[in-house]
C-alpha positions in Angstrom: 21.1 -16.6 26.3 20.8 -20.1 24.9 22.4 -20.7 21.5 20.0 -20.4 18.6 19.5 -23.6 16.6 19.0 -23.1 12.9 17.7 -26.2 10.9 17.7 -25.9 7.1 16.0 -28.4 4.7 18.6 -28.7 2.0 18.9 -31.3 -0.7 17.4 -31.3 -4.2 15.1 -28.3 -4.6 15.8 -27.6 -0.9 16.9 -24.4 0.8 20.5 -25.1 1.5 21.5 -21.6 0.4 19.8 -20.4 3.6 22.6 -21.8 5.6 25.2 -19.8 3.6 22.9 -16.7 3.7 22.8 -16.7 7.5 26.6 -17.1 7.6 27.0 -14.0 5.5 24.2 -12.1 7.2 23.8 -13.6 10.7 20.6 -11.9 11.6 16.9 -12.4 11.1 14.2 -9.9 12.1 11.2 -11.1 14.1 8.2 -9.6 15.9 9.4 -11.3 19.1 12.8 -9.7 18.9 15.5 -10.0 16.2 17.6 -13.1 16.1 21.3 -12.7 16.4 22.7 -15.7 14.5 26.5 -15.1 14.7 27.0 -17.9 17.2 24.0 -20.0 16.0 24.3 -23.7 15.4 23.4 -24.1 11.7 22.5 -27.6 10.6 21.5 -28.8 7.1 19.4 -31.9 6.5 19.3 -33.0 2.9 16.3 -35.4 3.1 14.3 -34.0 6.0 11.3 -35.6 7.4 9.2 -34.3 10.3 10.6 -37.0 12.5 14.2 -36.1 11.6 13.3 -32.4 12.3 12.0 -33.4 15.7 15.2 -35.5 16.4 17.4 -32.5 15.5 15.4 -30.1 17.5 15.7 -32.4 20.5 19.5 -31.9 20.5 19.2 -28.2 21.2 19.6 -26.2 24.4 16.9 -26.0 27.1 14.9 -22.8 26.9 16.5 -22.0 23.5 15.2 -20.8 20.2 14.9 -22.8 16.9 14.7 -21.3 13.4 13.4 -23.8 10.8 13.9 -23.1 7.1 11.9 -25.4 4.9 9.1 -25.6 2.3 5.4 -25.6 3.2 2.0 -25.9 1.5 0.6 -22.5 0.3 -2.6 -23.0 2.3 -0.5 -23.3 5.5 -1.9 -26.8 6.4 1.4 -28.6 6.4 5.1 -28.9 5.6 6.5 -30.2 2.3 8.3 -33.2 3.8 7.2 -36.7 4.7 6.0 -37.4 8.2 8.9 -39.8 8.7 11.5 -41.5 6.5 9.3 -44.6 6.3 6.0 -42.7 6.1 3.6 -42.8 3.2 2.1 -39.4 4.0 3.3 -35.8 4.4 3.7 -33.7 7.5 0.2 -32.3 7.4 -2.2 -30.9 10.0 -4.4 -34.1 10.4 -1.2 -36.0 11.2 -0.1 -33.3 13.7 -3.5 -33.6 15.5 -3.2 -37.4 15.7 0.3 -37.2 17.0 -0.9 -34.8 19.7 -3.6 -37.3 20.7 -1.3 -40.3 20.8 1.5 -38.4 22.5 -0.9 -37.5 25.3 -2.1 -41.1 25.5 1.4 -42.4 25.6 2.2 -40.2 28.6 -1.0 -41.5 30.4 0.0 -45.1 29.6 3.3 -44.5 31.4 1.4 -43.3 34.4 -1.0 -46.2 34.3 1.9 -48.7 34.2 3.2 -47.1 37.4 -0.1 -47.6 39.2 -0.2 -50.2 42.0 -2.1 -53.5 41.2 -1.8 -55.6 44.4 -5.4 -55.5 45.7 -8.6 -56.1 43.8 -9.5 -52.4 44.2 -6.2 -51.4 42.7 -6.5 -53.8 39.8 -10.1 -52.6 39.1 -8.9 -48.9 39.1 -6.0 -49.8 36.8 -8.3 -51.7 34.4 -10.7 -48.8 34.2 -7.8 -46.5 33.3 -6.6 -48.8 30.5 -10.1 -49.1 29.1 -10.7 -45.4 29.2 -7.4 -44.7 27.5 -8.2 -47.1 24.6 -11.5 -45.3 24.1 -9.8 -41.9 24.4 -7.4 -42.9 21.7 -10.3 -44.2 19.6 -8.8 -47.6 19.0 -11.8 -49.7 20.1 -13.2 -51.3 23.3 -11.1 -53.9 25.0 -12.6 -57.4 25.4 -14.7 -58.1 28.4 -12.8 -59.7 31.3 -9.4 -58.7 29.9 -6.6 -59.0 32.4 -4.2 -56.2 33.1 -1.5 -57.6 30.8 -4.1 -58.1 28.1 -5.3 -54.5 28.5 -1.8 -53.2 28.2 -1.3 -55.3 25.1 -4.6 -53.9 23.7 -3.1 -50.4 24.1 0.1 -51.5 22.2 -2.1 -52.9 19.4 -3.8 -49.5 19.4 -0.4 -47.8 18.8 0.1 -50.1 15.8 -3.3 -49.1 14.5 -2.4 -45.4 14.8 0.9 -46.2 13.0 -1.1 -47.6 10.1 -3.4 -44.5 10.1 -0.2 -42.4 9.7 1.1 -44.7 7.0 4.3 -45.5 9.0 5.7 -48.6 7.3 7.7 -49.3 10.4 4.6 -49.8 12.5 4.4 -49.2 16.2 8.2 -49.1 16.5 8.3 -46.1 14.1 5.5 -44.4 16.0 7.2 -44.9 19.4 10.5 -43.5 18.0 8.6 -40.3 16.9 6.9 -40.1 20.2 10.3 -40.2 21.9 11.5 -37.4 19.7 8.4 -35.3 20.6 8.9 -35.8 24.3 12.6 -34.9 23.9 11.7 -31.6 22.2 8.9 -30.8 24.7 11.3 -31.5 27.6 13.5 -28.6 26.5 10.9 -26.0 27.2 11.8 -24.0 24.1 11.3 -20.2 24.4 10.7 -19.8 20.7 10.3 -21.6 17.4 10.3 -19.6 14.2 9.6 -20.9 10.7 10.8 -19.4 7.5 8.6 -21.6 5.4 6.3 -20.5 2.6 2.9 -19.3 3.9 2.8 -21.8 6.8 1.4 -18.9 8.9 -1.7 -18.9 6.8 -3.4 -21.5 9.0 -3.3 -20.6 12.6 -4.9 -23.9 13.6 -2.0 -25.8 12.1 0.4 -23.4 13.9 -1.4 -24.1 17.2 -0.9 -27.8 16.8 2.8 -27.4 15.9 3.2 -25.2 18.9 1.7 -27.9 21.1 3.8 -30.6 19.6 7.0 -28.6 20.2 5.9 -27.5 23.6 7.4 -24.0 22.9 6.3 -20.8 24.5 6.0 -18.9 21.2 5.7 -20.0 17.6 6.1 -17.6 14.7 5.7 -18.1 10.9 5.3 -16.1 7.7 2.1 -15.6 5.8 4.1 -14.9 2.6 6.4 -17.1 0.6 10.1 -17.1 1.6 12.9 -16.9 -0.9 16.7 -17.2 -0.7 19.0 -16.3 -3.6 22.4 -17.8 -4.1 25.2 -15.3 -5.0 23.0 -12.6 -6.7 25.2 -10.5 -9.0 25.5 -6.8 -8.6 26.6 -5.0 -11.8 26.6 -1.7 -13.5 23.5 -0.8 -15.5 24.9 -1.9 -18.9 25.7 -5.4 -17.6 22.4 -5.6 -15.9 20.6 -4.9 -19.1 22.6 -7.6 -21.0 21.7 -10.1 -18.3 18.1 -9.2 -18.4 18.0 -9.5 -22.2 19.7 -12.9 -22.1 17.4 -14.2 -19.4 14.2 -12.9 -21.2 15.1 -13.8 -24.8 12.2 -14.7 -27.0 12.9 -16.4 -30.3 15.5 -14.4 -32.2 14.9 -11.3 -30.2 18.0 -9.0 -29.9 18.0 -5.4 -28.7 18.6 -2.7 -31.3 22.1 -1.1 -31.4 25.6 -2.5 -31.6 25.9 -6.2 -31.4 26.6 -7.4 -27.8 25.4 -4.2 -26.2 22.1 -3.2 -24.6 20.3 0.0 -25.6 22.4 3.0 -26.2 21.4 4.4 -22.9 21.5 1.6 -20.2 19.6 3.8 -17.7 16.7 4.3 -20.2 16.5 0.6 -20.9 16.5 -0.2 -17.1 13.8 2.3 -16.5 11.7 0.5 -19.2 12.4 -2.8 -17.4 11.2 -1.3 -14.1 8.0 0.0 -15.7 7.2 -3.3 -17.5 8.4 -6.0 -15.1 6.4 -6.0 -11.9 9.2 -8.0 -10.2 11.7 -5.1 -10.4 12.2 -2.4 -7.8 14.2 0.8 -7.3 16.1 0.8 -4.0 16.7 4.2 -2.5 19.1 5.6 0.1 16.5 6.2 2.8 16.9 8.4 5.9 14.4 7.9 8.7 13.8 10.6 11.2 11.5 11.7 14.0 10.3 15.2 14.9 9.1 15.3 18.6 6.0 17.1 19.5 6.3 20.7 20.8 3.1 20.2 22.7 2.4 16.5 23.5 -0.9 17.3 25.2 -2.7 19.9 23.1 -6.1 19.3 24.6 -7.9 17.0 27.0 -8.1 13.3 25.9 -5.7 14.0 23.0 -2.0 13.2 22.5 0.5 14.5 19.9 3.3 11.9 19.7 5.3 13.8 17.1 6.0 12.9 13.5 8.0 10.2 11.8 9.8 11.3 8.6 11.2 9.5 5.7 13.7 11.2 3.3 14.6 9.6 0.0 18.2 10.8 -0.6 18.8 9.1 -4.0 18.6 5.9 -6.0 21.3 3.5 -5.1 20.3 0.2 -6.7 17.8 -1.5 -9.1 16.9 -5.0 -8.2 15.0 -7.8 -9.9 13.6 -10.9 -8.2 11.6 -13.4 -10.2 9.9 -16.7 -9.5 11.0 -18.8 -12.4 9.2 -22.0 -11.3 7.2 -22.8 -8.1 9.2 -21.7 -5.1 12.3 -21.3 -7.2 13.7 -17.7 -7.6 16.5 -15.8 -9.4 17.6 -12.2 -8.9 20.1 -9.6 -10.1 20.9 -6.0 -9.3 22.7 -2.9 -10.6 24.0 0.2 -9.0 22.7 3.4 -10.6 26.2 4.9 -10.5 29.4 3.2 -11.7 33.1 3.9 -11.4 35.4 5.4 -13.9 36.3 1.9 -14.9 32.6 1.1 -15.6 32.2 -1.1 -12.6 29.4 -1.2 -10.0 29.7 1.5 -7.3 30.4 -0.7 -4.3 29.7 2.2 -1.9 26.1 2.3 -3.2 25.9 -1.5 -2.9 27.1 -1.3 0.7 24.5 1.4 1.4 21.8 -0.9 0.0 23.0 -3.9 2.1 23.2 -1.9 5.4 19.8 -0.3 4.9 17.8 -3.2 3.5 19.4 -6.4 4.6 21.6 -6.0 7.7 22.6 -2.8 9.4 25.9 -4.0 10.8 26.9 -6.1 7.8 30.6 -6.4 6.9 29.8 -6.7 3.2 32.3 -4.9 1.0 31.7 -5.8 -2.7 30.7 -8.6 -5.0 27.8 -11.1 -5.2 25.2 -11.3 -2.4 23.2 -13.9 -0.7 19.7 -12.5 -0.5 16.6 -13.5 1.5 13.1 -12.0 1.6 9.4 -12.5 1.4 7.7 -12.9 -2.0 4.6 -10.6 -2.0 3.3 -10.1 -5.6 0.0 -8.3 -5.7 0.9 -6.1 -2.7 2.4 -2.6 -2.8 5.9 -4.0 -3.6 6.5 -7.5 -5.2 9.0 -8.6 -2.6 10.4 -7.5 0.8 13.8 -7.5 2.2 14.6 -8.3 5.9 15.4 -4.7 7.1 12.2 -3.2 5.6 9.7 -2.3 8.2 6.9 -4.2 6.4 8.9 -7.5 6.6 7.8 -8.4 10.2 4.2 -7.4 9.4 4.2 -10.7 7.3 5.0 -12.8 10.3 2.3 -14.0 12.8 2.7 -15.3 16.3 0.7 -17.9 18.2 
C-alpha cells in the first residue's frame, strides 16, 4: 500500500498541533476505510498557499492517499489560504473552476504545438485549433490573418490575462508554475484525498472541482468544524473544578468555601458544570454487543438481522471542549475516580482513550492531544474519532 501523505497547515493560527496529534494517535477514521498513519509522511507548511499545497502533493506516491489538515470557509466554498504566495485572492471555488478551464486549455495547447504544419491544409487545421482554443478559454478572438506563431503568442497573452483574473502578481509565469503543479498531482492518479478542514464538505460543487483538480479517485471532507487540542490536561475532579473556575472567572467571582478550593463536593460542582455548560460531556465506559436472530426469516419478504446492544458500564471521564474564538479551542477533562493520592485514575483515562480516540493506543497517562468535530446544536456538542457518528459527518464525492 502506498504511503499516506499528511499535509498540515501550521504557522500562526494554523493547525500544527495536528502533526503532533497524528504522531501520538496515528489513525484517522473515514467512510472509505480508516487511515493507518503510523508510517505516514507528515509535513507541516507554515505559510501554506494552494499552489504550495499542490507542489507538496505532487511529491507523493503514485496511487497514494493524501490527508490535508487546514482551515476552510464555513460555507464550504473555499480554503482559508491564498491561491498562491504572490496571489491577491484566496483559494476559492471560482478560482478552482478557472484553474480547471486553463489547465485543460494548456493540455490542448501542448497537443496543438505538436500538430504538423508543413502543408497549407495542415496550417489551416492548426490555425483553427488555436482560434478555437482562444475562444474556449474566453480570452478573445485572434486577429484576422494571424500566422501560426502569432496565434500561439495570442494564447500566451491569454494565459497572462487569466493570471490577472486570478490576481497572480507574477503573471503568466506564476500561472504556468501552478499548472505544472496541477499536472504533477494529476499524474499520480491518487486513490484518495481527505480533508480535515472546517465544513469544506458543505459545498459538494466545490469538492467536485477540487477532485477534478487533484485527479483523485475519491475525495472526502467533513461537514462539521474540525478541532485539534494541544496537550489537554486530565485531572481529578477537584483540580478540574479549579481550572474551570479560573477559566470562567467573572469580575471578583470566587466559589464559596475554603480559599483556593472548589465547592466542598467536587463531583457536585462538576455535575452543575455539566448541566449548565453545553460544551461539557460525560464519557462512559461503553460495551457494544450483538444478539443474533434466532429466526432470521420469520415470514416471507421479511428479515430479522438480530439486535445491536449498548451497555453503559460506568462514568470514566468528564470532558469540556470550548470554542474560545473563531476556530480556536481549549479543553480539559477529569476522571470520575481518583487514586488514594488524589490523582486522576489513569486506568479510567486509558479506557476513555481506547474507546473514544484510538482502540490500539499505547497511551498510559498524562496530557492528551485530542481531535474531533465541533457539532454544537446537535445531540452532542462535539464528537471524538472513535464515536460511530464521527464518520457520518464526512461526505464523499
